[in-house]
N, C-alpha and C positions, 0 to 999 in steps of 0.2 A: 848485105854484103858477107859472105865468108873468106875468112883469111884462113888458109891452109897451111902449117905449121910442118914441115920435115927433117929428119936427121938430114946431116952435114952428108951423109955417105949414103949415096943414091942406093947401094944394093939392102940399106936397111929401108926403105921407103914400102915395101908393101912385102907381104907373106901371104900365100894363099895355098888352101889343100881342098880336096871334095869336101869338108866340112866348114872351111872358115877363107873367107878375106880378110885378112889384117890390114890396116893404113896407119903406120907408124906416126906417134908423137899425136896433134891434138888439132881442136880448127876453133877459132874465136870468132863470135860473130855479134854485130852492130847493125843497127837500122838506119839507113839516111835518110835524112830530110832536110826539108829546107828548099831553098835555091839552088839550082845548078848553078855551078861555076862557068865563067868564061874563059879562065885559064889555060891556056892551052901546054903549061908546065904542067908538074908532076904537081901534086896536095897532100900533104900530112894527115893522116886521120890519124883518132887515137880511138882504140879498143881496149875498153876496160877488160883487164886478166880475168874479173870473174864472168864475162860474158863465154864462158867455156860451152861450147857447142857440146851439150849432151841429149841424152832423151829427152828428160824432161824441159829442157831449154825449147826442144824443137816444137813438143806438144804446148809450150806456153805459147809461143812464134805461133804458131797456126792458129791455137784460139784466139791469140788477140786481132791477127788479120780477120779471120773470120768473124768477130765482135764487130772490127773495123766497118765492115763490108756490108754486115745485116743493123747497122746503125744502133747495135744494141750498146 
């Protein structure tokens, strides 16, 4: 699960040019595991602030999933 946090001011969400696309603020990630809930209401989950979505985090998540699928 990836949570995208954006500024309150919608005009600050995105900046783009021919050389870059900038999405402001940050994303956090978590891997949901366990049994699926039957609840129809909302459910709160906690994502540690340490789970900031960075290039290194994406590489680690992909490696972890690749290892899991290959049984390593």
